[in-house]
N, C-alpha and C positions, 0 to 999 in steps of 0.2 A: 658281249660288251653292251652297255646301255647307250641309247641315243642314236642308233642306226635305223630304227624303225623296223617294221615287219619285213620278212622275206617275201618278195613278190614273185609268184610262180607264173611264168608265161605259158599259155596254152600252146602245145605242139612246138615247144622250144627245140631248136636243132642241137645236136650233140656238140657241134663246133660252130662258132659264129663267124669264123674267117679261116681261110686256108692256112695261115701261119699257125693258128691254134692246133690244127691237125698235125702239122709238122713238128711242133714242140712236143706234142704227146708222143709221136713216133720216136723222136730223138731220145726223150727221157726213158721210154720203155726199152728201146734198143740198148741204151747205155747201161741200164740196170741189168738187163739180160746178159750182157757181155761181162758183167761184174766190175764195171768201171767205178760205180758207186752204188750204195744201197738206199733203200727207201728212207731209212732213218737219217742218213747223211743228206738226203734230199730235203727232208723236213727241217733239219738243222740249218741248212743254207737259207731256207725261206725265213727262218727266225732271225737271221743275221741282217735282213734288209732294214734300211733306215725306217723308223716307224711311219713317218709321213709318206714315204714312197710305198710302203706296204699297204697302208690304208687306201691309197689312191689307185693301187694296182688291181687289175682284174685277176681272175683265177689263173689263167694261163700265162699272164705276165709274171706271176709269182713262180710258176713252173719254169719259165724261161730264165728268170734271175737265178733260180737254184741250179739249173743246168749249166749256166755260164760259170757260176762260182765253183761247182764241182769239177767241171772239165778243165778249168784253169788249175785248181788245186791238185788234180791228178796228173797234170802235165800233158793232157791230150791236146790242148791249145794254149797259146800264150796270150796275155793281154794285148801286146803290140799286134799280134796276128789278128785278133778280134777287131781291134780299132781300125786297122788298115782295111779289113774287109768291109766294115761298116762305112768307112769313108768312101770306098769304091762304090758300094751299092747306093749310097746317098746320091751320087751323080748318075748312076745307071740302075734304077730300081727294077727294070725289067730284065736284067741280066739273069741268065739261067744258072741254076746251082751247078757247081762243079767241084771236083777234088780228085785226089789220087785214089780214093777208095771206091767201092762199088756204088753205082748211081741209084740202085733201087733194090728192093727185096728180091726181085727176079734174079739178080746176080748172086744172091746168097739165099737160095730157096729154103734152107733150114732155119734161117733167122726168124721168119714170120711164125713158123710153127713153134719155135722156142719161146717167142714172146707170148703167143697164145697159151702155151702150156703153163707159163709162169702166171698168167692171169687166171687160169682155171684152177690152179693148185693152191697149196698153202706153203709157199716157199720159206716162211719163217717158223714153221713147226719143226720141232726137234724131238726125236724119240728119246734121246738121252737127256737126263735132267733129274733134279732132286724130286723126291716124292712130295706131293702137296701137303702142306701143314693144315689146310682148312678143307672143310667139306660143305656141301650145300646145306644151307640153314644156319651155318655158324655166323655169329655176329662179329664184325671186325671194325677197327678204327683205322682210318687212313692216316699216314704220317703227316705231321704238320711241318713240312720241309719246304725250302725255297731255293732249289738248285739254280745255279747260274747257267748251267748247260741244258741241253735238250732233255725233256722228260715228257712222258705221256700221262702223268698225273695232273689233271686239271687244277688250276689254282682254286676254283670255287669248291672243289671236293676235298681239300686238304683239312685234316683234323676233324673229319666227319664220321659219324657212325653209319654203318650199312650192314647188309646181310648177303652172304655168298649165295648167288643164284645158280651158278654153274661152274664146273671145273673143266678146263679145256686141255690140260696137259702142258708140256714145256714149250715155250716160244722164245725166240731171240729177244733179248732185253734191249729196247731202244736207247736207253740212257747211256749205255756203253757202246753199242753198235754204231751210234751216230758220230762217235769221236775216235774210231779206230782202236777201241780198248777191248775188243773181243765181243763175241756173241753172248756169252754167259747165259745160256737158256735156263729158265726156271718157270715154275707154274704160273699160268695165266688164269684169271677168274673173271666171270661176270658178276659184278656187285650191284645189288639193288639199293638205291637210296630213296627215302621219302623226300619229295621235293621240298617239304617244309623244313627238313633237316638242313638242306642245302641253302635255302633262300628265306627261311622264316616267313614272315608275313608277306613277303614279296612274291611267294609262290602262287601259282594259279589256284583258284578256288576248287575244292574237291580233293579227293585223295589221289594225287598224281605221284608216279614213281619215275626215277631216272635210272637207267642201267648203263654202267660203265665197265669196260674191259680193263682190268688192272692187274699188274704183276704183283707177285707175292712180296717183293721187296718194298712195295708201297704200303703194306698192310701189317697191322698189329692185332692181337686178340682184343676184343672189346673189354674194357675194365668191368670188373664185377659190379653189378647193380646199375650199369649204364642203360638207359632206355632210349629207344629211337623216337 
């Protein structure tokens, strides 16, 4: 989006800026490892935030909002339970965490390893799936669609010409997986776009390229005679 200025990179920036961020990261990873909700549902919940709240929120505040939305939707907690706990902690902010479940990963020794295994692997890759229609070097056109639900096709790359750079095999389709409509795995590609195709004269000077990972459902063969 325009108007937010450059991304400022801090030297030696810590992974977490506060202890609560570390806890939100752990809660989110553990919930997904347990299969309570998936990464696409997590992203979909972030997109449901009120625009002003989203823009004012930090990275892990968005993760927290997503966790709350999904844990309530999945029936793990209720809104009254959450509000009651927040009211309690507002008066006693130093109260230790507690609950009926295990207090730490030491009580569930396999949980930490399961979380790490999920981080190391490719949990959304599926061996079963349709054969890819495109090959490296093929010219493609992204669909000019505007879905109301979650999608991984960026708005700035819709209706644009690109070239298949790599074929990755079949992966879970976020557009359906985010809404409980099934994984529907199918081919995923890395597509190269000339920055001038995406942003015309607003692109940076020089021959710059942008690489996007896009599912086959987003792509069409480039029309005959179309030039990049």
